[in-house]
C-alpha positions as CSV (number, residue, x, y, z in Angstrom):
1,M,-33.6,-12.4,-4.0
2,L,-32.5,-9.7,-1.5
3,Y,-35.7,-7.7,-2.0
4,F,-34.5,-4.6,0.2
5,Y,-31.1,-3.1,1.9
6,L,-31.6,-0.7,4.9
7,S,-28.7,1.9,5.0
8,Y,-28.8,3.9,8.3
9,A,-26.5,6.0,10.1
10,R,-24.5,4.1,13.0
11,G,-25.6,5.6,16.3
12,D,-28.7,6.0,15.3
13,E,-30.5,4.1,18.0
14,D,-29.1,1.4,16.5
15,A,-31.2,-1.1,18.2
16,L,-34.4,0.4,17.3
17,V,-33.6,0.1,13.7
18,Q,-32.8,-3.6,14.0
19,R,-36.1,-3.9,15.5
20,F,-37.2,-2.0,12.4
21,Y,-35.4,-4.3,10.2
22,E,-36.7,-7.3,11.6
23,D,-40.3,-6.2,11.7
24,L,-40.2,-4.9,7.6
25,S,-38.6,-8.5,6.8
26,A,-41.4,-10.4,8.3
27,D,-43.6,-8.3,6.3
28,V,-42.1,-8.5,3.1
29,R,-41.4,-12.4,3.7
30,L,-45.7,-12.2,4.3
31,V,-46.3,-10.2,1.1
32,A,-43.5,-12.4,-1.0
33,G,-45.4,-16.3,0.5
34,L,-41.9,-17.5,1.4
35,P,-40.5,-19.5,4.6
36,Q,-40.5,-17.5,8.2
37,D,-36.7,-18.1,8.0
38,A,-35.9,-16.9,4.6
39,V,-33.7,-13.9,4.1
40,V,-35.1,-10.9,2.2
41,G,-33.3,-7.8,3.4
42,F,-29.7,-6.6,4.6
43,V,-28.7,-4.3,7.3
44,D,-24.9,-3.8,8.5
45,R,-24.4,-5.8,11.6
46,S,-20.8,-6.0,10.9
47,V,-17.9,-6.6,13.3
48,P,-14.3,-6.8,13.6
49,G,-13.4,-10.3,12.3
50,E,-15.9,-10.0,9.6
51,R,-14.9,-9.1,5.6
52,W,-16.5,-5.4,6.0
53,P,-17.1,-3.7,3.3
54,E,-16.9,-7.0,0.8
55,R,-20.1,-7.8,2.5
56,L,-22.2,-4.4,2.0
57,A,-21.1,-4.7,-1.7
58,D,-22.3,-8.1,-2.2
59,A,-26.1,-6.9,-0.4
60,L,-25.3,-3.8,-2.2
61,S,-24.8,-5.2,-5.6
62,T,-28.3,-7.8,-5.6
63,C,-30.5,-5.8,-3.4
64,R,-33.4,-4.8,-5.6
65,T,-34.7,-1.7,-3.2
66,F,-32.9,0.9,-1.1
67,V,-34.3,2.3,2.0
68,A,-32.6,4.9,3.5
69,L,-33.3,5.9,6.8
70,S,-33.1,10.1,6.7
71,T,-31.3,11.8,10.0
72,P,-29.0,14.7,10.3
73,R,-26.1,12.2,10.8
74,Y,-27.2,10.3,7.9
75,Y,-26.1,13.0,5.4
76,R,-22.7,13.4,7.2
77,S,-22.2,9.8,7.1
78,D,-19.4,8.8,4.5
79,V,-20.5,4.9,4.4
80,C,-24.3,5.8,3.8
81,G,-23.3,8.2,1.3
82,R,-21.2,5.3,-0.5
83,E,-24.1,3.0,-0.3
84,W,-26.5,5.3,-1.4
85,A,-24.4,6.2,-4.7
86,F,-23.5,2.7,-5.2
87,F,-27.2,1.7,-5.7
88,S,-27.9,5.1,-7.9
89,R,-25.2,3.9,-10.0
90,R,-27.0,1.0,-11.0
91,L,-30.3,2.9,-10.9
92,E,-28.8,5.0,-13.8
93,Q,-27.1,2.0,-15.7
94,A,-30.4,0.7,-16.0
95,W,-32.9,3.6,-16.7
96,G,-30.7,6.2,-17.3
97,D,-32.9,9.4,-16.6
98,R,-36.3,8.1,-16.0
99,Q,-36.1,9.3,-12.6
100,Q,-39.8,8.2,-11.8
101,V,-39.1,4.4,-12.4
102,A,-35.7,4.9,-10.3
103,A,-37.8,6.9,-7.3
104,R,-39.7,3.5,-6.7
105,A,-36.5,1.6,-5.8
106,L,-34.2,4.2,-3.6
107,V,-36.7,5.1,-0.6
108,P,-35.4,7.5,1.6
109,L,-37.8,7.5,4.9
110,P,-37.6,10.2,7.4
111,W,-36.7,8.6,10.7
112,I,-36.4,11.7,12.6
113,P,-37.3,14.9,11.1
114,T,-34.3,16.7,8.6
115,D,-33.5,20.5,8.1
116,P,-34.5,20.5,4.3
117,G,-31.1,22.6,4.0
118,R,-29.0,19.7,5.8
119,I,-30.8,17.3,2.8
120,P,-28.1,16.8,-0.2
121,E,-29.6,17.9,-3.8
122,V,-29.1,14.1,-5.2
123,A,-31.0,12.9,-1.6
124,R,-34.0,15.6,-2.6
125,R,-34.1,14.3,-5.7
126,Y,-36.3,11.6,-4.1
127,R,-39.1,11.4,-1.9
128,Y,-41.5,8.6,-0.1
129,G,-44.8,7.9,-1.7
130,K,-48.0,8.9,-1.0
131,P,-48.7,5.6,1.3
132,F,-46.2,6.6,3.7
133,T,-47.7,10.6,4.9
134,V,-48.6,9.4,8.4
135,L,-44.6,10.1,8.6
136,D,-45.4,13.4,8.6
137,R,-47.9,13.4,11.0
138,A,-46.0,10.9,13.4
139,M,-42.3,13.1,12.8
140,G,-40.7,9.9,11.2
141,V,-40.7,6.3,11.7
142,R,-38.4,6.7,14.8
143,Q,-41.9,8.0,16.8
144,L,-43.9,5.7,14.7
145,M,-42.6,2.8,16.3
146,R,-42.2,4.8,19.9
147,L,-45.9,5.8,20.8
148,Q,-48.3,4.2,21.6
149,R,-51.4,6.2,19.5
150,Y,-49.4,5.2,16.3
151,R,-49.1,1.3,17.0
152,D,-52.0,0.2,14.1
153,D,-50.7,3.1,11.8
154,Y,-47.3,1.9,12.1
155,R,-48.7,-2.0,11.4
156,E,-50.2,0.3,8.3
157,F,-47.3,2.0,7.3
158,L,-45.2,-1.7,7.7
159,F,-47.7,-3.5,4.8
160,E,-48.0,-0.9,2.7
161,L,-44.1,-0.4,2.6
162,A,-43.7,-3.8,2.4
163,T,-46.2,-4.3,-0.5
164,N,-44.5,-1.6,-2.1
165,I,-40.7,-3.4,-2.0
166,A,-42.4,-6.6,-3.1
167,E,-43.9,-4.9,-5.8
168,I,-40.7,-3.5,-7.4
169,A,-38.6,-6.3,-6.7
170,H,-40.7,-8.5,-8.7
171,E,-41.8,-6.1,-11.5
172,L,-38.8,-3.7,-11.9
173,P,-35.5,-5.7,-10.8
174,V,-32.5,-3.5,-10.7
175,P,-29.7,-5.2,-12.8
176,A,-26.6,-6.5,-10.5
177,A,-23.5,-4.5,-10.2
178,L,-20.4,-6.2,-11.8
179,D,-17.1,-6.2,-10.6
180,V,-17.6,-2.9,-8.6
181,S,-15.7,-2.5,-5.0
182,F,-17.7,-0.7,-2.6
183,Q,-14.7,1.7,-1.6
184,S,-14.5,2.9,-5.2
185,V,-17.8,4.9,-5.1
186,P,-17.4,8.1,-3.7
187,N,-19.5,9.7,-1.0
188,A,-23.1,10.8,-3.3
189,F,-23.5,13.4,-0.6
190,H,-20.2,15.1,-0.9
191,P,-20.2,18.1,-2.6
192,D,-17.8,17.8,-5.5
193,A,-19.7,14.7,-6.3
194,G,-22.5,16.2,-7.5
195,G,-24.5,13.6,-7.1
196,A,-22.7,12.0,-10.3
197,V,-21.8,8.0,-9.4
198,V,-18.0,7.7,-10.8
199,S,-15.0,5.5,-10.4
200,S,-12.6,6.5,-7.2
201,P,-9.1,5.4,-8.0
202,D,-8.2,5.9,-4.4
203,H,-10.2,3.2,-3.0
204,D,-10.0,0.6,-6.0
205,A,-8.1,-2.0,-5.1
206,R,-5.7,-1.6,-7.8
207,S,-5.0,1.7,-7.1
208,V,-4.9,1.4,-3.2
209,V,-1.8,-1.8,-4.5
210,Q,-0.2,1.2,-6.8
211,A,-0.9,3.9,-3.9
212,A,0.9,1.5,-1.5
213,F,3.7,0.1,-3.6
214,S,4.8,3.8,-4.7
215,A,4.7,5.1,-0.8
216,A,7.4,2.4,-0.6
217,G,9.4,3.6,-3.1
218,R,8.4,1.1,-5.5
219,P,6.1,3.1,-8.4
220,L,4.5,0.1,-10.3
221,D,3.4,0.2,-14.6
222,A,0.2,-1.1,-15.7
223,T,0.4,-4.2,-18.1
224,G,-1.8,-5.4,-20.9
225,V,-3.1,-7.8,-18.6
226,P,-5.9,-6.2,-16.5
227,G,-4.6,-6.1,-12.5
228,L,-0.9,-6.8,-13.6
229,F,1.8,-4.6,-12.7
230,T,5.3,-4.5,-13.2
231,P,8.1,-4.0,-11.7
232,G,8.2,-7.0,-9.5
233,P,5.5,-8.5,-11.0
234,V,2.4,-7.2,-9.0
235,W,-0.8,-9.1,-9.8
236,V,-4.1,-7.9,-8.0
237,V,-6.4,-11.1,-7.6
238,T,-10.4,-9.7,-7.2
239,N,-12.1,-12.8,-8.3
240,V,-12.3,-15.4,-5.7
241,G,-12.8,-18.2,-8.1
242,T,-9.3,-17.7,-9.7
243,T,-7.7,-21.1,-10.3
244,A,-4.2,-22.2,-10.6
245,T,-4.0,-22.3,-14.2
246,G,-4.9,-18.8,-14.2
247,L,-1.7,-17.9,-12.9
248,S,-0.1,-17.9,-15.8
249,P,0.1,-14.7,-17.1
250,F,1.7,-14.0,-13.9
251,G,4.2,-16.4,-13.9
252,E,5.2,-15.3,-17.5
253,Y,6.6,-11.7,-15.9
254,A,8.0,-13.5,-13.1
255,R,11.8,-13.6,-13.4
256,H,14.0,-16.3,-11.2
257,G,15.6,-14.4,-8.3
258,R,13.1,-11.3,-8.4
259,V,10.3,-11.1,-6.3
260,G,6.8,-10.9,-7.3
261,Y,3.4,-10.3,-5.4
262,L,-0.2,-12.0,-5.6
263,V,-2.0,-9.3,-3.7
264,H,-5.3,-10.9,-3.3
265,T,-8.9,-9.5,-2.0
266,D,-10.4,-12.6,-0.8
267,P,-8.7,-16.0,0.6
268,L,-7.0,-17.3,-2.5
269,R,-8.1,-21.1,-3.3
270,S,-5.8,-24.1,-2.0
271,D,-4.6,-24.9,-5.5
272,V,-3.4,-21.1,-6.0
273,E,-1.6,-21.0,-2.9
274,R,-0.1,-24.5,-4.0
275,A,1.1,-23.3,-7.2
276,A,2.4,-20.0,-6.2
277,D,4.5,-21.7,-3.1
278,R,5.4,-24.2,-6.5
279,M,6.6,-21.3,-8.0
280,R,8.4,-20.0,-5.4
281,L,10.4,-22.9,-4.1
282,D,11.1,-23.3,-8.1
283,G,13.3,-20.4,-7.9
284,K,10.9,-17.8,-8.8
285,P,10.1,-15.8,-5.5
286,V,6.3,-15.3,-4.9
287,V,4.6,-13.1,-2.0
288,T,1.3,-13.5,-1.2
289,V,-0.5,-11.0,0.6
290,S,-4.3,-9.8,1.2
291,L,-5.5,-6.0,-0.2
292,R,-6.5,-5.8,3.8
293,A,-2.8,-6.5,5.4
294,L,-1.6,-4.2,2.4
295,R,-4.1,-1.5,2.8
296,A,-3.8,-1.6,7.0
297,A,0.3,-1.6,6.9
298,F,-0.6,1.7,4.0
299,T,-3.0,3.5,6.7
300,D,-0.2,3.2,9.7
301,G,2.4,4.4,7.3
302,R,4.5,1.6,7.8
303,V,4.5,0.0,4.1
304,K,7.8,-0.1,3.4
305,P,9.2,-2.1,6.5
306,F,6.0,-4.0,6.0
307,L,7.1,-5.1,2.5
308,D,10.7,-5.0,3.2
309,E,9.6,-8.0,6.2
310,L,7.4,-9.7,3.5
311,E,10.3,-10.4,1.4
312,R,12.2,-11.5,4.0
313,R,9.9,-14.1,5.0
314,Y,8.3,-15.0,2.2
315,G,10.2,-13.7,-1.2
316,T,12.9,-16.4,-0.8
317,R,13.1,-20.2,-1.0
318,D,14.5,-21.2,2.7
319,N,12.9,-23.5,5.0
320,L,9.1,-22.2,5.2
321,F,9.2,-23.0,8.8
322,D,11.6,-20.3,9.7
323,T,10.1,-17.8,7.4
324,K,6.2,-18.3,7.1
325,N,3.9,-17.3,10.4
326,A,0.9,-15.0,11.1
327,L,2.7,-11.6,11.4
328,T,1.2,-10.8,8.7
329,D,-0.3,-13.7,7.2
330,E,-3.7,-14.9,8.6
331,R,-3.7,-18.4,7.2
332,F,-0.9,-19.1,9.5
333,L,-2.7,-18.1,12.8
334,F,-3.3,-21.8,13.8
335,G,-5.6,-22.1,17.0
336,R,-6.4,-18.8,17.3
337,D,-9.4,-18.2,15.2
338,V,-11.6,-18.1,17.8
339,L,-9.8,-16.0,19.7
340,L,-9.6,-14.0,16.8
341,N,-13.7,-13.4,16.8
342,T,-13.9,-13.3,20.9
343,I,-11.5,-10.4,21.2
344,G,-13.9,-9.2,18.0
345,S,-16.9,-9.1,20.0
346,A,-15.3,-7.8,22.8
347,I,-14.4,-4.6,20.9
348,K,-17.6,-4.2,19.4
349,R,-19.3,-4.5,23.1
350,D,-16.6,-1.4,23.9
351,E,-15.2,-3.9,26.5
352,H,-11.1,-3.8,26.6
353,V,-8.9,-6.2,26.3
354,L,-5.3,-7.1,27.8
355,I,-3.7,-10.0,25.8
356,T,-1.4,-12.1,28.1
357,G,1.0,-15.2,27.5
358,L,4.6,-16.3,27.7
359,R,7.0,-14.2,24.7
360,K,7.5,-15.8,21.6
361,V,3.8,-17.4,21.8
362,G,2.0,-15.0,19.2
363,K,0.7,-12.2,21.1
364,T,2.4,-9.3,18.4
365,S,0.8,-11.5,15.3
366,L,-2.8,-11.9,17.1
367,L,-2.4,-8.3,17.2
368,N,-1.6,-7.9,13.7
369,I,-3.9,-9.9,12.4
370,L,-6.4,-8.2,14.7
371,R,-5.3,-5.2,13.4
372,Q,-6.0,-6.0,9.5
373,H,-9.7,-7.2,10.7
374,L,-10.0,-3.6,11.5
375,V,-8.7,-1.7,8.7
376,D,-12.4,0.6,8.1
377,Q,-11.8,2.0,11.1
378,P,-9.3,3.9,12.8
379,V,-6.4,1.8,15.0
380,C,-3.4,3.5,16.1
381,M,-1.0,0.4,17.0
382,V,1.7,1.2,19.6
383,D,4.7,-0.9,20.3
384,L,5.8,0.4,23.6
385,Q,9.3,-1.3,23.9
386,R,10.2,1.8,21.8
387,F,10.0,4.0,24.9
388,D,11.8,4.8,27.6
389,R,9.9,4.7,30.7
390,H,12.7,6.5,32.8
391,T,13.5,9.2,30.6
392,E,11.1,10.1,27.7
393,D,7.7,11.9,27.8
394,W,5.9,9.0,26.0
395,P,2.6,10.1,27.2
396,T,2.6,12.9,24.7
397,A,3.7,11.1,21.8
398,L,1.3,8.4,22.7
399,F,-1.3,11.6,21.9
400,H,0.2,12.4,19.1
401,L,0.1,9.0,17.8
402,M,-3.3,8.9,18.3
403,I,-4.3,12.1,16.3
404,E,-2.0,10.8,13.9
405,A,-3.4,7.4,13.3
406,F,-7.0,9.0,13.0
407,D,-6.3,11.4,10.5
408,R,-4.2,8.9,8.1
409,W,-7.3,6.8,8.2
410,G,-9.5,10.1,7.6
411,R,-7.1,10.9,4.8
412,L,-8.0,7.2,3.2
413,E,-11.6,7.5,3.5
414,Q,-12.0,11.0,3.0
415,V,-10.5,13.3,0.3
416,D,-11.7,16.5,2.2
417,W,-10.2,15.4,5.2
418,P,-10.0,18.9,6.9
419,F,-7.3,18.0,10.0
420,T,-3.8,18.6,10.2
421,T,-2.2,16.4,13.0
422,S,-0.8,18.4,15.7
423,T,0.3,17.5,19.5
424,P,-2.1,17.2,21.9
425,N,-0.5,18.4,25.3
426,T,-3.1,17.5,27.6
427,V,-5.8,15.2,28.0
428,S,-8.6,17.6,27.6
429,E,-7.2,18.6,24.2
430,L,-6.8,15.2,23.0
431,E,-10.3,14.5,24.6
432,R,-11.4,17.4,22.3
433,Q,-9.6,16.7,18.6
434,L,-11.2,13.0,18.8
435,H,-14.4,14.7,19.5
436,E,-13.8,17.2,16.4
437,R,-13.1,14.3,14.2
438,I,-15.7,11.9,15.1
439,D,-18.3,14.8,14.7
440,H,-16.9,14.7,11.4
441,V,-16.9,11.4,10.3
442,G,-20.7,11.9,11.1
443,R,-21.4,8.3,12.9
444,S,-20.8,6.7,16.1
445,I,-16.9,5.6,15.9
446,R,-14.5,4.1,18.2
447,L,-10.5,4.7,17.7
448,T,-9.0,1.2,18.8
449,V,-5.3,1.8,20.6
450,V,-3.5,-1.1,20.5
451,L,-0.7,-1.0,23.4
452,D,1.7,-3.9,22.2
453,E,4.6,-4.6,25.5
454,I,2.4,-2.9,28.3
455,E,5.3,-4.2,30.7
456,R,7.8,-1.8,29.1
457,V,6.6,1.3,30.3
458,F,4.5,-0.1,33.4
459,P,6.7,1.4,36.3
460,E,8.4,-0.9,39.1
461,P,7.4,-0.1,42.5
462,D,10.3,2.8,43.1
463,E,9.8,4.5,40.0
464,L,7.9,7.7,41.0
465,D,8.7,9.7,37.5
466,A,7.6,6.3,35.7
467,A,4.4,5.9,37.7
468,R,3.5,9.8,36.8
469,R,4.1,9.3,33.4
470,W,1.6,5.9,33.5
471,V,-0.8,7.8,35.5
472,R,-1.0,10.3,32.8
473,A,-1.3,8.7,29.9
474,S,-3.6,5.4,31.5
475,G,-5.7,8.0,32.8
476,A,-6.4,9.5,29.6
477,L,-7.4,6.3,28.1
478,R,-9.6,5.1,30.9
479,L,-11.1,8.9,30.4
480,L,-11.8,8.1,26.7
481,A,-13.0,4.4,27.4
482,Q,-15.6,5.5,29.9
483,G,-16.4,8.8,30.1
484,D,-19.7,10.3,28.5
485,R,-19.0,10.2,25.0
486,R,-16.9,6.7,24.7
487,T,-14.4,7.4,22.4
488,V,-11.5,4.7,22.8
489,V,-11.4,0.7,22.9
490,V,-8.0,-0.4,24.5
491,I,-6.6,-3.7,23.2
492,G,-3.1,-4.4,25.5
493,A,-0.9,-7.1,25.4
494,D,1.7,-7.8,28.5
495,L,3.3,-11.3,29.6
496,R,1.3,-10.8,32.9
497,P,-1.6,-9.1,33.8
498,V,-0.1,-6.9,35.8
499,A,-1.1,-3.9,34.6
500,N,-4.7,-4.5,35.3
501,R,-4.0,-5.7,39.1
502,V,-1.8,-3.6,40.4
503,N,-4.1,-0.5,42.5
504,H,-1.7,2.0,44.0
505,L,1.4,3.6,42.3
506,G,2.8,4.2,45.7
507,P,2.9,8.4,45.5
508,A,2.0,8.4,41.8
509,G,-1.6,7.9,43.2
510,T,-4.2,4.9,41.6
511,N,-3.4,3.0,38.8
512,P,-6.0,4.5,36.7
513,L,-6.6,1.1,34.3
514,F,-6.9,-1.1,37.8
515,S,-9.8,-3.8,36.8
516,F,-10.2,-2.0,33.7
517,F,-9.4,-4.8,31.4
518,Q,-11.0,-8.4,30.3
519,E,-8.0,-10.5,30.8
520,T,-7.3,-12.7,28.2
521,P,-4.8,-15.6,28.4
522,L,-3.0,-16.7,24.7
523,P,-2.7,-20.1,25.8
524,L,0.3,-23.0,24.2
525,L,-1.1,-24.6,21.0
526,D,-3.0,-27.5,21.4
527,A,-1.9,-30.6,19.4
528,E,-4.3,-30.3,16.7
529,A,-3.2,-26.8,16.0
530,L,0.1,-27.8,16.0
531,T,-0.4,-30.6,13.6
532,E,-1.7,-29.1,11.7
533,M,1.0,-26.2,11.7
534,V,3.2,-28.3,10.7
535,H,1.1,-30.4,8.0
536,S,0.7,-27.4,6.4
537,L,4.1,-25.8,5.8
538,A,5.6,-29.5,5.2
539,R,3.0,-29.8,2.6
540,E,3.9,-26.0,0.7
541,M,7.8,-27.6,0.9
542,G,6.7,-30.8,-0.9
543,V,6.7,-32.9,2.1
544,T,3.5,-35.4,1.3
545,E,4.1,-37.4,4.6
546,V,4.8,-36.3,8.1
547,T,4.6,-39.0,10.2
548,T,2.4,-39.3,13.6
549,G,5.5,-40.0,15.6
550,F,7.0,-37.0,14.4
551,T,3.8,-34.7,15.3
552,E,3.2,-36.3,18.7
553,R,6.6,-36.2,20.0
554,L,7.2,-32.7,18.5
555,F,4.6,-31.8,20.4
556,R,5.7,-33.4,23.6
557,L,9.0,-31.7,23.5
558,S,7.8,-27.8,22.5
559,G,4.7,-28.1,25.0
560,G,2.4,-26.1,21.6
561,H,5.2,-23.6,21.9
562,P,4.8,-21.7,18.3
563,S,8.3,-20.8,18.3
564,L,10.3,-23.3,19.4
565,A,7.9,-26.0,17.4
566,R,9.0,-24.2,14.3
567,T,12.5,-24.5,15.4
568,L,12.5,-28.3,16.3
569,A,10.2,-28.9,12.9
570,G,13.0,-26.7,10.7
571,E,15.9,-27.9,11.8
572,S,14.2,-31.5,11.2
573,Y,13.2,-30.5,7.7
574,R,16.6,-30.0,7.0
575,C,17.7,-32.9,8.3
576,R,15.5,-35.2,6.6
577,Q,16.3,-38.3,5.1
578,D,13.7,-38.5,2.6
579,A,12.4,-35.5,0.6
580,T,9.0,-36.6,1.0
581,L,8.8,-37.6,4.6
582,L,9.2,-36.5,7.8
583,T,9.9,-39.1,10.9
584,G,10.9,-39.0,14.3
585,A,14.4,-40.1,13.3
586,D,14.3,-36.7,11.0
587,L,13.2,-35.1,14.9
588,D,16.3,-36.6,16.7
589,A,18.7,-35.2,13.8
590,G,17.4,-32.0,14.4
591,L,17.6,-32.1,18.2
592,D,21.4,-33.0,17.8
593,Q,22.2,-30.4,15.4
594,L,20.1,-28.0,17.9
595,E,22.4,-28.7,21.2
596,E,25.4,-28.5,19.3
597,S,25.1,-24.9,18.7
598,D,22.9,-24.3,21.9
599,A,19.9,-22.9,19.6
600,V,17.5,-24.6,21.9
601,G,18.6,-23.3,24.9
602,Y,19.2,-19.9,23.5
603,V,15.4,-20.2,23.1
604,L,14.4,-21.3,26.2
605,R,16.5,-19.3,28.1
606,N,16.2,-15.6,26.5
607,N,12.4,-16.4,26.1
608,L,11.1,-18.1,28.8
609,W,13.7,-18.7,32.0
610,D,15.3,-14.9,31.8
611,F,10.8,-13.7,32.0
612,M,10.2,-15.5,35.5
613,T,9.9,-14.4,38.6
614,V,12.2,-15.6,41.4
615,G,8.9,-17.5,42.7
616,E,7.9,-18.8,39.6
617,R,11.8,-20.6,39.0
618,H,11.1,-22.4,42.4
619,V,7.9,-23.9,41.2
620,L,9.6,-24.5,38.0
621,E,12.6,-26.2,39.6
622,A,10.4,-28.5,42.3
623,L,8.7,-29.6,39.4
624,A,11.8,-30.8,37.3
625,R,12.5,-32.8,40.2
626,P,11.1,-36.4,40.3
627,G,9.0,-37.0,43.1
628,R,9.3,-33.3,44.7
629,K,6.2,-31.3,44.6
630,P,5.3,-27.6,45.2
631,S,5.3,-26.3,48.8
632,N,3.9,-23.3,50.4
633,R,7.5,-22.3,52.0
634,R,7.3,-19.3,50.0
635,G,5.0,-16.4,50.6
636,D,4.9,-16.0,46.7
637,W,4.5,-19.7,46.0
638,S,0.7,-19.8,45.2
639,E,0.8,-16.5,43.1
640,A,3.6,-17.9,40.7
641,E,1.9,-21.6,40.0
642,A,-1.4,-19.8,39.3
643,T,0.6,-17.8,36.6
644,L,1.9,-20.3,35.5
645,R,-1.3,-22.4,35.3
646,R,-2.9,-19.4,33.5
647,Q,0.2,-19.4,30.8
648,G,-0.4,-22.4,30.2
649,L,3.5,-23.6,30.8
650,V,2.4,-25.8,34.0
651,T,-0.4,-28.5,33.9
652,D,-1.4,-31.2,36.0
653,Q,1.7,-30.8,38.4
654,R,4.2,-30.8,35.2
655,I,6.1,-28.6,33.2
656,R,4.1,-28.7,29.8
657,I,7.1,-27.9,27.4
658,G,9.5,-31.0,27.7
659,L,12.5,-29.2,26.7
660,F,12.4,-26.9,29.1
661,E,12.0,-29.5,31.9
662,K,15.1,-30.5,30.8
663,W,16.7,-27.6,30.4
664,I,16.0,-26.9,34.1
665,L,17.2,-30.0,35.3
666,D,20.7,-29.4,33.0
667,R,21.3,-26.6,35.0
668,D,22.4,-28.3,37.6
669,G,23.7,-31.6,35.4
670,S,20.9,-34.3,36.2
671,G,18.9,-33.6,32.7
672,S,19.4,-36.0,29.7
673,W,17.6,-36.5,26.4
């Protein structure tokens, strides 16, 4: 049983609130006679990478009491208003207008004194009871905890509150909410809500899908089946227990050659995934996509290209090794889940991360999946390769994109978002506009700025104008990230950590992002992750067995480079002798085909060799020749070798990608298969 839900505004001394939660939980367990490790309450501790707001909805749907820590910021918080509305809806469904009953289950407590005129009418209907009058004397729970003279009063207050919570939980159980989305409930504190709790189509899962498809120029019509829309069809799956058998209504609407969408709010069961792939391979193209990914694309204003890309990659019966990857689908982020959680934790700590690694190793895919995990926060995704650092005023464009991203998020979160997007021309104007928006939201929040392909705008030593543009843009980011009010978290991606290590930019001055990032190399896949990728994709295409020899040799040849491994596996699949089997012989046949078309050489040349420095090429050439070890005859040799090791391209004095080593040897005619 979940005895209580603790609601508070982020930024109202989070650490002290967490202590209050732990103290209250301990007394509730004591009063209820429960073990010391029993979970009796809930407080939002979400971090990027967790399912939020689903976790909130789960707790709000089952908790027996709702404890709100009242502050001025609390009543300006959209999330707190939704939490209040979600629980009060359950009270109204259970007891209607019997406020004397409802008041016992919804308990607002003053964290600090709040002007009554700033408390919404809906909140003034409830008030903490007689046992808690000590809060008036201490001026709120915060002072009761902090001041030594109230130590005994605090202990007495906690025990009284815990006793009340336990009694209400057992004597007046509130029925659980059924099939209610947290985002479908409007802010109870919004003046237009009037305290009423009604469904909000703007945030309901099905309505988000309709709005997203409409924005892409694909309006949908409801059918007689709940959650099923046409044309398409598009089916919104909100029940995590949906089975393969449950796909039958969707299958009846699906047509050969016409792409259908399966939009899911929770991860699909494996049997549902397999059933969807069978439908697609049988000629009924099915695209599976998470609601989180669709909503992220909608928020970023790129839902049309997002859907087009999904259809190109998933909506045909092509080789899945060619089409399925983690650009849009987290299931195919093989071997990266730990790194994703690490970056998410860094963001929570307001740390800035620079992801480095070889081309086509998965940096952009990781950023896209990370962005989906941040769907409930303002995020500005910027592909810096769209800018010409030599001629374009890209810093001003970046400032506009940051404000635009915040406003897109704000309009989805609040119907009455009062701001109009404009272009800040100065850093101080950018800072002012961000502060205004954060103050309006009413809670501590950061704008996450994701910068992909940083090398495209980082200046070369003799590029003074480009260096000045870099200083202006990066200086603004550093100011916003490390000023008195930290409003920005920066996540970057680059081939090398140059932007984090170069200090001076000639006459332009010091690099503002020098030693700014926590460097996070994105390694090649290990053997286990590569094997998982091959088995997973092969199984979905009807291949029931992949020999150990196939995966072991594929790893030696590709070194775990995701793009190269997919190229090899895909051609092997096309050349297979048995429809249900992949063997080493199939890999040999695939390699022969790729050699004839120079496909492997193209991948290695355009994604690896062409992006190597002179020093790195010398190290690789020396390592490719048996009996030759790298020497220190060149000044940049040690630095080049260290970079190659960080990238995972060189391990134990050898080139990890077997085909790359052969390609380097072939350049002077000494290589062989």
